[in-house]
MDAnalysis code that builds the backbone (N, CA, C; Angstrom):
import MDAnalysis as mda
import numpy as np

u = mda.Universe.empty(420, n_residues=140, atom_resindex=np.repeat(np.arange(140), 3), trajectory=True)
u.add_TopologyAttr("name", ["N", "CA", "C"] * 140)
u.add_TopologyAttr("resid", np.arange(1, 141))
u.add_TopologyAttr("resname", ["MET", "ASN", "ILE", "HIS", "ALA", "ARG", "THR", "THR", "VAL", "GLY", "HIS", "ALA", "SER", "HIS", "LYS", "PRO", "SER", "SER", "THR", "ILE", "ARG", "LYS", "PRO", "CYS", "ALA", "ARG", "PRO", "GLY", "CYS", "ASN", "ALA", "LEU", "VAL", "GLN", "LEU", "GLY", "ASN", "ILE", "TYR", "CYS", "VAL", "ASP", "HIS", "TYR", "ILE", "LYS", "THR", "ALA", "GLN", "GLU", "TYR", "SER", "ARG", "VAL", "SER", "GLU", "LEU", "LYS", "ARG", "GLN", "SER", "SER", "TYR", "ASP", "ARG", "GLY", "TYR", "ASN", "GLY", "ARG", "TRP", "ARG", "LYS", "ALA", "ARG", "LYS", "SER", "PHE", "LEU", "ILE", "ARG", "ASN", "PRO", "MET", "CYS", "LYS", "GLU", "CYS", "GLU", "LYS", "THR", "GLY", "LYS", "LEU", "THR", "PRO", "ALA", "SER", "VAL", "VAL", "ASP", "HIS", "ILE", "THR", "PRO", "HIS", "LYS", "GLN", "ASP", "ALA", "SER", "LEU", "MET", "TRP", "ASP", "GLN", "SER", "ASN", "TRP", "GLN", "ALA", "LEU", "CYS", "LYS", "ARG", "CYS", "HIS", "ASP", "LYS", "LYS", "THR", "ALA", "ASN", "GLU", "ASP", "GLY", "GLY", "PHE", "GLY", "ARG"])
u.atoms.positions = np.array([
    [38.175, -51.916, 11.262],
    [38.435, -50.505, 11.054],
    [38.450, -49.783, 12.399],
    [39.343, -48.874, 12.565],
    [39.515, -48.101, 13.786],
    [38.396, -47.057, 13.906],
    [37.880, -46.829, 15.118],
    [36.801, -45.847, 15.340],
    [37.287, -44.450, 14.965],
    [38.511, -44.132, 15.352],
    [39.046, -42.794, 15.042],
    [39.177, -42.576, 13.550],
    [39.526, -43.594, 12.823],
    [39.660, -43.485, 11.374],
    [38.311, -43.189, 10.742],
    [37.242, -43.861, 11.233],
    [35.907, -43.620, 10.704],
    [35.466, -42.178, 10.972],
    [35.714, -41.666, 12.151],
    [35.345, -40.301, 12.523],
    [36.079, -39.299, 11.638],
    [37.359, -39.535, 11.435],
    [38.152, -38.632, 10.613],
    [37.647, -38.638, 9.178],
    [37.328, -39.796, 8.655],
    [36.826, -39.890, 7.286],
    [35.492, -39.175, 7.176],
    [34.618, -39.361, 8.174],
    [33.304, -38.716, 8.155],
    [33.415, -37.206, 8.134],
    [34.299, -36.648, 8.917],
    [34.455, -35.193, 8.958],
    [35.121, -34.653, 7.713],
    [35.997, -35.425, 7.127],
    [36.703, -34.961, 5.932],
    [35.748, -34.818, 4.759],
    [34.657, -35.563, 4.752],
    [33.736, -35.490, 3.628],
    [32.819, -34.271, 3.699],
    [32.693, -33.637, 4.864],
    [31.857, -32.444, 5.008],
    [32.695, -31.199, 4.779],
    [32.097, -30.207, 4.150],
    [32.808, -28.947, 3.954],
    [32.796, -28.173, 5.266],
    [33.915, -27.570, 5.649],
    [33.885, -26.743, 6.859],
    [32.972, -25.542, 6.645],
    [32.355, -25.062, 7.734],
    [31.396, -23.961, 7.624],
    [32.034, -22.692, 7.078],
    [33.372, -22.556, 7.191],
    [34.025, -21.342, 6.705],
    [33.992, -21.234, 5.177],
    [33.689, -22.336, 4.463],
    [33.639, -22.258, 3.003],
    [32.232, -21.986, 2.499],
    [31.235, -22.018, 3.379],
    [29.862, -21.708, 2.970],
    [29.763, -20.192, 2.813],
    [29.291, -19.757, 1.674],
    [29.246, -18.316, 1.394],
    [27.853, -17.908, 0.952],
    [27.563, -16.620, 1.135],
    [26.291, -16.044, 0.695],
    [26.584, -14.662, 0.126],
    [25.643, -14.086, -0.634],
    [25.886, -12.753, -1.221],
    [25.939, -11.656, -0.159],
    [26.727, -10.641, -0.429],
    [26.777, -9.432, 0.399],
    [25.379, -8.821, 0.435],
    [24.990, -8.268, 1.580],
    [23.648, -7.708, 1.745],
    [23.468, -6.343, 1.081],
    [24.549, -5.729, 0.622],
    [24.448, -4.417, -0.025],
    [23.819, -4.594, -1.408],
    [22.709, -3.908, -1.711],
    [22.065, -4.052, -3.025],
    [23.044, -3.800, -4.168],
    [23.044, -4.722, -5.130],
    [23.883, -4.587, -6.310],
    [25.273, -5.181, -6.172],
    [25.651, -5.613, -4.968],
    [26.985, -6.195, -4.768],
    [26.903, -7.702, -4.964],
    [27.795, -8.229, -5.776],
    [27.814, -9.661, -6.064],
    [28.886, -10.410, -5.275],
    [29.582, -9.737, -4.389],
    [30.640, -10.388, -3.611],
    [30.022, -11.430, -2.676],
    [30.758, -12.505, -2.471],
    [30.309, -13.549, -1.556],
    [31.027, -13.370, -0.221],
    [30.267, -13.549, 0.860],
    [30.825, -13.408, 2.208],
    [30.638, -14.704, 2.968],
    [31.472, -14.911, 3.958],
    [31.362, -16.116, 4.769],
    [30.056, -16.096, 5.556],
    [29.497, -17.253, 5.761],
    [28.289, -17.394, 6.554],
    [28.535, -16.773, 7.920],
    [27.610, -15.969, 8.383],
    [27.775, -15.268, 9.652],
    [28.101, -13.800, 9.454],
    [28.616, -13.438, 8.282],
    [28.867, -12.040, 7.946],
    [27.700, -11.519, 7.126],
    [27.512, -10.221, 7.140],
    [26.413, -9.618, 6.395],
    [26.926, -8.953, 5.122],
    [28.044, -8.213, 5.264],
    [28.586, -7.452, 4.144],
    [29.991, -7.923, 3.788],
    [30.386, -7.661, 2.535],
    [31.770, -7.858, 2.136],
    [32.611, -6.786, 2.846],
    [33.917, -6.894, 2.782],
    [34.791, -5.964, 3.507],
    [34.531, -4.516, 3.090],
    [34.439, -4.252, 1.779],
    [34.215, -2.877, 1.303],
    [32.925, -2.301, 1.847],
    [31.848, -3.061, 1.773],
    [30.560, -2.540, 2.211],
    [30.407, -2.546, 3.720],
    [31.122, -3.386, 4.405],
    [31.122, -3.355, 5.870],
    [31.676, -2.015, 6.332],
    [32.778, -1.582, 5.723],
    [33.402, -0.307, 6.083],
    [32.483, 0.855, 5.716],
    [31.907, 0.846, 4.496],
    [31.018, 1.927, 4.066],
    [29.783, 2.007, 4.956],
    [29.209, 0.861, 5.307],
    [28.023, 0.832, 6.163],
    [28.359, 1.384, 7.541],
    [29.513, 1.023, 8.069],
    [29.931, 1.531, 9.379],
    [30.108, 3.046, 9.336],
    [30.665, 3.573, 8.244],
    [30.850, 5.018, 8.107],
    [29.500, 5.725, 8.020],
    [28.561, 5.168, 7.248],
    [27.231, 5.764, 7.130],
    [26.512, 5.746, 8.473],
    [26.601, 4.638, 9.187],
    [25.956, 4.530, 10.490],
    [26.545, 5.548, 11.453],
    [27.861, 5.716, 11.391],
    [28.536, 6.678, 12.261],
    [28.040, 8.090, 11.975],
    [27.879, 8.446, 10.695],
    [27.399, 9.780, 10.310],
    [25.978, 10.004, 10.797],
    [25.113, 9.011, 10.617],
    [23.719, 9.125, 11.059],
    [23.673, 9.245, 12.578],
    [24.463, 8.451, 13.276],
    [24.489, 8.504, 14.737],
    [24.956, 9.868, 15.219],
    [25.951, 10.427, 14.522],
    [26.460, 11.737, 14.894],
    [25.372, 12.795, 14.749],
    [24.615, 12.737, 13.641],
    [23.537, 13.705, 13.440],
    [22.429, 13.505, 14.466],
    [22.143, 12.264, 14.830],
    [21.102, 11.992, 15.812],
    [21.464, 12.561, 17.169],
    [22.732, 12.584, 17.507],
    [23.164, 13.050, 18.814],
    [23.069, 14.563, 18.948],
    [23.060, 15.282, 17.851],
    [23.018, 16.734, 17.931],
    [21.630, 17.192, 18.363],
    [21.615, 18.194, 19.208],
    [20.338, 18.745, 19.651],
    [19.744, 19.599, 18.528],
    [18.462, 19.907, 18.651],
    [17.825, 20.757, 17.638],
    [18.509, 22.123, 17.610],
    [18.919, 22.619, 18.762],
    [19.628, 23.898, 18.822],
    [20.921, 23.815, 18.016],
    [21.673, 22.717, 18.193],
    [22.934, 22.543, 17.454],
    [22.713, 22.410, 15.957],
    [21.519, 21.962, 15.560],
    [21.215, 21.838, 14.134],
    [20.665, 23.147, 13.562],
    [20.616, 24.210, 14.367],
    [20.218, 25.523, 13.871],
    [18.826, 25.976, 14.276],
    [18.104, 25.148, 15.004],
    [16.743, 25.514, 15.411],
    [16.785, 26.217, 16.764],
    [17.194, 27.474, 16.724],
    [17.383, 28.279, 17.927],
    [16.316, 29.370, 18.012],
    [16.545, 30.367, 18.832],
    [15.585, 31.461, 18.990],
    [15.330, 32.214, 17.692],
    [16.370, 32.405, 16.912],
    [16.211, 33.073, 15.607],
    [15.271, 32.262, 14.729],
    [15.435, 30.924, 14.721],
    [14.564, 30.055, 13.917],
    [13.124, 30.131, 14.412],
    [12.924, 30.060, 15.723],
    [11.551, 30.089, 16.265],
    [10.831, 31.371, 15.872],
    [11.544, 32.483, 15.884],
    [10.958, 33.774, 15.491],
    [10.606, 33.773, 13.995],
    [11.521, 33.306, 13.152],
    [11.283, 33.254, 11.692],
    [10.140, 32.291, 11.379],
    [10.091, 31.153, 12.073],
    [9.037, 30.148, 11.882],
    [7.662, 30.737, 12.211],
    [7.598, 31.421, 13.326],
    [6.322, 32.025, 13.753],
    [5.838, 33.046, 12.720],
    [6.733, 33.880, 12.265],
    [6.401, 34.890, 11.258],
    [5.944, 34.241, 9.946],
    [6.637, 33.187, 9.522],
    [6.286, 32.498, 8.281],
    [4.908, 31.858, 8.386],
    [4.607, 31.242, 9.525],
    [3.303, 30.587, 9.691],
    [2.157, 31.599, 9.778],
    [2.427, 32.797, 10.252],
    [1.396, 33.852, 10.252],
    [1.068, 34.233, 8.812],
    [2.091, 34.327, 7.960],
    [1.889, 34.686, 6.547],
    [1.398, 33.502, 5.701],
    [1.629, 32.272, 6.171],
    [1.262, 31.045, 5.438],
    [0.563, 30.087, 6.405],
    [-0.691, 30.377, 6.731],
    [-1.342, 29.637, 7.817],
    [-1.874, 28.242, 7.453],
    [-1.941, 27.918, 6.172],
    [-2.544, 26.639, 5.781],
    [-1.502, 25.677, 5.216],
    [-1.743, 24.383, 5.437],
    [-0.852, 23.329, 4.955],
    [-0.898, 23.261, 3.427],
    [0.270, 23.367, 2.799],
    [0.344, 23.357, 1.332],
    [-0.025, 21.995, 0.738],
    [0.336, 20.916, 1.410],
    [0.003, 19.577, 0.899],
    [-1.496, 19.325, 0.988],
    [-2.116, 19.680, 2.091],
    [-3.560, 19.481, 2.238],
    [-4.334, 20.325, 1.231],
    [-3.846, 21.552, 0.961],
    [-4.500, 22.417, -0.027],
    [-4.551, 21.760, -1.400],
    [-3.524, 20.976, -1.744],
    [-3.480, 20.299, -3.045],
    [-4.644, 19.325, -3.220],
    [-5.157, 18.806, -2.123],
    [-6.273, 17.856, -2.182],
    [-7.593, 18.514, -1.808],
    [-7.600, 19.841, -1.666],
    [-8.829, 20.565, -1.374],
    [-9.166, 20.659, 0.109],
    [-8.286, 20.169, 0.972],
    [-8.536, 20.247, 2.420],
    [-7.917, 21.522, 2.973],
    [-8.566, 22.099, 3.949],
    [-8.025, 23.259, 4.639],
    [-7.603, 22.832, 6.041],
    [-6.293, 22.718, 6.223],
    [-5.734, 22.272, 7.500],
    [-4.726, 23.317, 7.965],
    [-4.842, 23.764, 9.209],
    [-3.872, 24.736, 9.712],
    [-2.454, 24.148, 9.707],
    [-1.503, 24.949, 9.274],
    [-0.096, 24.534, 9.265],
    [0.494, 24.753, 10.654],
    [1.374, 23.870, 11.054],
    [2.049, 24.014, 12.346],
    [3.564, 23.835, 12.226],
    [4.020, 23.470, 11.017],
    [5.446, 23.190, 10.799],
    [5.939, 23.959, 9.581],
    [7.130, 24.535, 9.706],
    [7.798, 25.104, 8.534],
    [8.778, 24.040, 8.055],
    [8.519, 23.527, 6.871],
    [9.318, 22.440, 6.295],
    [10.331, 23.003, 5.317],
    [11.515, 22.402, 5.298],
    [12.504, 22.719, 4.272],
    [12.215, 21.795, 3.094],
    [11.821, 22.365, 1.966],
    [11.476, 21.585, 0.775],
    [12.652, 20.686, 0.401],
    [13.837, 21.281, 0.306],
    [15.074, 20.521, 0.135],
    [15.751, 20.500, 1.494],
    [15.968, 19.321, 2.081],
    [16.598, 19.271, 3.411],
    [17.905, 20.054, 3.434],
    [18.073, 20.883, 4.458],
    [19.252, 21.759, 4.506],
    [20.514, 21.041, 4.968],
    [20.388, 19.961, 5.701],
    [21.535, 19.180, 6.183],
    [22.634, 20.087, 6.728],
    [22.225, 21.046, 7.509],
    [23.089, 22.007, 8.196],
    [23.820, 22.976, 7.270],
    [23.273, 23.175, 6.082],
    [23.771, 24.210, 5.173],
    [22.973, 25.466, 5.523],
    [23.619, 26.430, 6.173],
    [22.927, 27.617, 6.683],
    [22.210, 28.400, 5.582],
    [22.829, 28.516, 4.415],
    [22.182, 29.291, 3.345],
    [20.892, 28.602, 2.893],
    [20.883, 27.282, 2.841],
    [19.682, 26.548, 2.454],
    [18.643, 26.576, 3.577],
    [19.117, 26.530, 4.816],
    [18.193, 26.572, 5.953],
    [17.424, 27.892, 6.004],
    [18.085, 29.007, 5.729],
    [17.454, 30.316, 5.869],
    [16.853, 30.852, 4.569],
    [16.933, 30.108, 3.492],
    [16.349, 30.509, 2.213],
    [14.838, 30.270, 2.258],
    [14.071, 31.338, 2.399],
    [12.620, 31.190, 2.561],
    [11.925, 30.624, 1.325],
    [12.572, 30.687, 0.170],
    [11.978, 30.045, -1.012],
    [12.070, 28.517, -0.887],
    [12.827, 28.031, 0.089],
    [12.962, 26.605, 0.364],
    [12.045, 26.173, 1.523],
    [11.186, 27.058, 1.970],
    [10.287, 26.764, 3.086],
    [8.874, 26.529, 2.562],
    [8.149, 25.672, 3.251],
    [6.714, 25.510, 2.990],
    [6.013, 25.218, 4.310],
    [4.792, 25.698, 4.414],
    [3.986, 25.479, 5.609],
    [3.255, 24.143, 5.468],
    [3.390, 23.285, 6.493],
    [2.727, 21.982, 6.488],
    [2.073, 21.721, 7.838],
    [1.069, 20.868, 7.833],
    [0.535, 20.379, 9.096],
    [1.493, 19.288, 9.591],
    [1.410, 18.928, 10.841],
    [2.326, 17.932, 11.396],
    [2.202, 16.596, 10.668],
    [0.990, 16.195, 10.346],
    [0.780, 14.908, 9.668],
    [1.500, 14.871, 8.310],
    [1.338, 15.922, 7.519],
    [2.001, 15.963, 6.204],
    [3.517, 16.051, 6.353],
    [3.987, 16.818, 7.324],
    [5.428, 16.926, 7.540],
    [6.020, 15.579, 7.963],
    [5.344, 14.883, 8.872],
    [5.838, 13.573, 9.326],
    [5.877, 12.578, 8.176],
    [4.852, 12.615, 7.324],
    [4.804, 11.709, 6.175],
    [5.945, 12.028, 5.201],
    [6.178, 13.308, 4.924],
    [7.245, 13.727, 4.013],
    [8.613, 13.318, 4.561],
    [8.828, 13.560, 5.841],
    [10.107, 13.219, 6.462],
    [10.353, 11.719, 6.404],
    [9.334, 10.929, 6.706],
    [9.484, 9.467, 6.668],
    [9.792, 8.983, 5.255],
    [9.154, 9.569, 4.260],
    [9.387, 9.160, 2.866],
    [10.786, 9.551, 2.384],
    [11.241, 10.739, 2.753],
    [12.540, 11.228, 2.284],
    [13.714, 10.614, 3.027],
    [13.579, 10.505, 4.330],
    [14.714, 10.104, 5.150],
    [14.646, 8.669, 5.633],
    [13.536, 8.014, 5.372],
    [13.391, 6.658, 5.887],
    [13.112, 6.643, 7.371],
    [12.782, 7.776, 7.927],
    [12.528, 7.879, 9.355],
    [12.632, 9.313, 9.783],
    [12.571, 9.515, 11.069],
    [12.564, 10.864, 11.583],
    [13.932, 11.258, 12.101],
    [14.266, 12.512, 11.892],
    [15.470, 13.069, 12.459],
    [16.773, 12.663, 11.801],
    [16.733, 12.193, 10.604],
    [17.974, 11.812, 9.945],
    [18.412, 12.885, 9.017],
])
């Protein structure tokens, strides 16, 4: 038997790596993707668009997101009228508030940002915890 023939036969019996597939990483998607890829084509595009949107928001300064001199003045006034953290009060603790939180994130909707019924006074610890739980991190 020829050495080259044996090598060719040996390789022909193995499946090429391009046929090995795994599930798309997007929860609930049953599409199979080639080994080395993470998402199916549809979810690759959607994930890239979501990442682009998050990156765009991350690049904006706090001033560009509406936290300007007008906000600092309104925040100071609100904290004078609401000096204690609302979350800590629920557990019987008295903690000075240092952050004006938007109960429903405004996501650059000016009417929601300036609606004082959507504001609550929180301490930094409670605000950081709320932000992490809602957004999966800070500044998103």
